[in-house]
N, C-alpha and C positions, 0 to 999 in steps of 0.2 A: 817674632821680632817685635820690639816695643818702639812705638813712635810717639814722641812727646808733642803736645800742641798747647798753644796759648790762645785765649780769646780776649780780644781787645775791642773797645768801642771807639770808633774813629770819627773825627770831626766833631768832637765834644770834649769838654773837661769833666763831664758828669757821667758817672757809671750808670748803665742801663738807659742811656740816651745815645744819639748818634747811630752809626751803622756798625753792627757787630761783624767781626772778622775772626776766623780761625787761622792760625799760623802754625805750620809744622816747621820748626827751625832746622831740623835735620832730616831731610826727606830722601837721602841716598837709599837706593834699593827699592823705592816705590816705582812701579811702572805706571804708564798713563791710565790704564784701565782701573787700577787700584786707587789712584788719586781721584779719578772721577767718582768712584764709588764712595770714597771718604767724604767728598764734597756733598754728595747726595745724602749720605748718612747724617752729616751735621746740619744740612738743609739751611745754611745761611746764604745770603745773597752771593758771597764769595768765600772761598777758602784758598790759602796760598801754601805752596810747598817750596822750601828753600833748598837749593842744590848748589854745587860748585859752579862758578861762572864759566861761560863759554866764550865771553868777549873780554879782551884785554881792557884793564882799567875799571872793571866792575867788581864790587865786593861779593856779589852773590847772584845766582840765577834764581828768578822767581817765577814759578808756574802758578797761574791764576785760573781757578775753576768755579763756575756757578754750579748749581745742582744738576745742570743738564749738559754743559759744554765748557770747553776751555776758551779763555779770553786772551786776546793779543795784548791788551792793556786795560787797566782799571785803576781808578784814583784811590779809593779808600784802601784797597789791598796794597798799593804802593806805599802810602803813608803809614798804614798800620804795620806792614812788614818791616819797613825802615825803622820804625820805633822799636820793634822787638829786637832787631839786629843791634841797634844802638845800646839798648839796655843789657844785652848779652855780651857786649864788648866786641862785636864783630863788624862794626862800622864806625868810622871816626866822626866825632861831633863837628868837625870842620866841614862836613858834607861828603857825599859819596854818590856812586852811580850804581843802579840796579840793572841787571841783565834780564829783560823781558822779551816776549816774543816779538813785540813791535820794534825792539831795539834797545839801546842804552837809554835809561831814564834817570837824569840827574835829580838828586834830592838835596835840598838846602836845609840846614838846621838854624832856627832863629828862636832861641829861648824854648818855650813850650810848644812852638809851632814847627812842623815840618812842611816844607814846600817842595812841590814837584814842578818840573818844567813840562808844560803840555806839549805832547808831540805835534808834528805839523797838522794844521787844521784845514779841512777841505769842505767846501760848500757843494751841496748836491741838489737833488730834485726839489722843486717848489710844488706846493699843493694849494688848492683854493681854501678860503676861510670857511665856505659852506661845507665842504667835505670834511674838514677837520673839526668843525663844530659838531657834526653828526658823529664823528669818531669818538669824541670825548663826552658826548651827551650834554652839551650846553647850547644855549641860543647863539646864533651867529653874531648878534650884537654884543655878546660878551667878549668876543675876540677883538683885539686891536687891529686897525687896518694896515697890517704888514703881512706879507705872504709867509705862511708856515713853510718851513724848509728843513731838509735833512742836512745836518752839519756833523762832521766826524773828526775825531782825533784818534781814530783806531776803531771806535765803536760808533756806528751811525745812530744819531738821535734825531727825531722829528721834533723841532721846536715850534711851540704854539704859544703866542703871546696873548695873555688875557688882561682884562681891564681891572680886575680886583682880586683880593684874597678870597672873597666869597665864591667867585667863579672858579678859581683854582681848586678850592675845597670841594666843589660840586663835581669836578671832572672824574671820569672813570673810563677804563679802556677794556673792551672785550677782545679776546684773541681773534675771533671770527671777523669782527669789524676791521681789525688792524690788517689781517691778511687780505681782506677784500679791497682795502685802500692801497696797500703796498704789495706788489707782486714780485719785487726784486729777489735775487738769490740770497742776499744777506739779511739776517734778522735785524730789525730796528727796534729802538726804544722810543717811547713817546714822552717828551719833556714839556710840561706845561708850567707857565710862570706868569707872575704879574710884576712888572717893573716897579721899583720903589726908590726913593731918594738915596737909600744906602746900598741898593743892589737889586735883589729880586726875592720874591716869595715863590717857592718852587715845589713841584712834585714830579716824580718820574715813574713811569709804568713800563715793565718789560715782560709781558706775558710770553713772548717767543723765547725768552731765556728761562722760563719757569719761575719768574719773579713777578708777583702781582703788583707790588710797589716797593721801591727802593728808598730807604730813609736818607741816603746821602750818596751822591753820584759824582765823584771827583773827575772821572773821565769825561763827563758831560759838562762840567763847569767851565772849563776853558772854552769849549765851543759855545756855551751859553753866552759868555762875555763877548766872544767874537760876533755872534749873531746880534747881540744887543748893540754893539758898536756899529755894525753894518747897517742896522735899521734905525740908528740915532735914538736908541732907548737908554743910553748912558753916555757918560763922557769917554773920550778916547785918548785923552792926554796921557803921555807916559808918566807913570807914578800914581795913576788913579787906583784907589783901593775900593773894593766892593765886597759885599757879603751876600751869598745865596743862602737863605734860610729854608731848609728842606726838612721833611719828615715830621712836621708839626701835626698834620692830620692823623698820622700813625701813632702819635704819642712818643716819638723818638726824635725830638728836635735836634737838628744838626746845623752847625755854622761852618760854611765853606768859604774861606777867605780867598779873594781874588786880587792879584796885582797885575795891572797892565803895564808892561815896561816897553822899552824901545825895541826889543828883539822878539818878544812873544808874550805869553800869558802864563803866570805862575798860579798854582792853586795850593792853598795851605790849610792845615788844621791841626788840632790837638788830638791826643789819644789818651784813653783811660783804660787801664787793665782791669779785667773782671774775673777771669777764671783760667785754670790750667788743668791738663789731664793727660792720659796716655791711652793710645790704642794698642791692643795686643793682637797682632795678626799672625 
């Protein structure tokens, strides 16, 4: 069997920047084990597989895999897969809904940007600034005096607010240190950022998912905005627009657009196509 795939860079207008994504537009016939093996073979932060929808009102079912596990929801796979479906004439430019494990995910089209509705956001465990400074290898005084906290829109992230871009660039996370800090049953990611007038300068580490660092994390960006609002690190007025600049340290600059509205948080970005190919299985 022949399975076509496309690679796109998400949350950027520039090829070879942003977060790369592989999309299999027609994944009928692939079982879970094979999809996982293909994601590992490609070794991108995520790979998606498009199948017929199982929920009414959705244009397609989207399965999302990291190199090691399936995800309930992820941002750049949602935006990138939506863009591929648009370009292949399988989704309307007026907007559409994707069927993901977390549930229906609405996607809005606004010129060159696609926007997703962040799923319900939940606040979880708080940690001390001293423990989190040790986790990421910076001095405690480099952290802002707000409690680091797990916030999730389907994928839990530990948010740590830092004082400067330099401190963000210094951060790193080792798997053993993360597992020593967090002993819960569900893997977490570590999201470090410095608030800025236009939004945030950000990095995300996910060693428990087999990802040393992610250049753009759409699923964490809605929770990032919610965490910033809750800790008075940004405006909370409906209509507020922010940008999370991520991936700079990796050489893959990404711009994740944020819109705080009256009913929730939208995350948007551009997409640049870079490659296509076929797997013969």
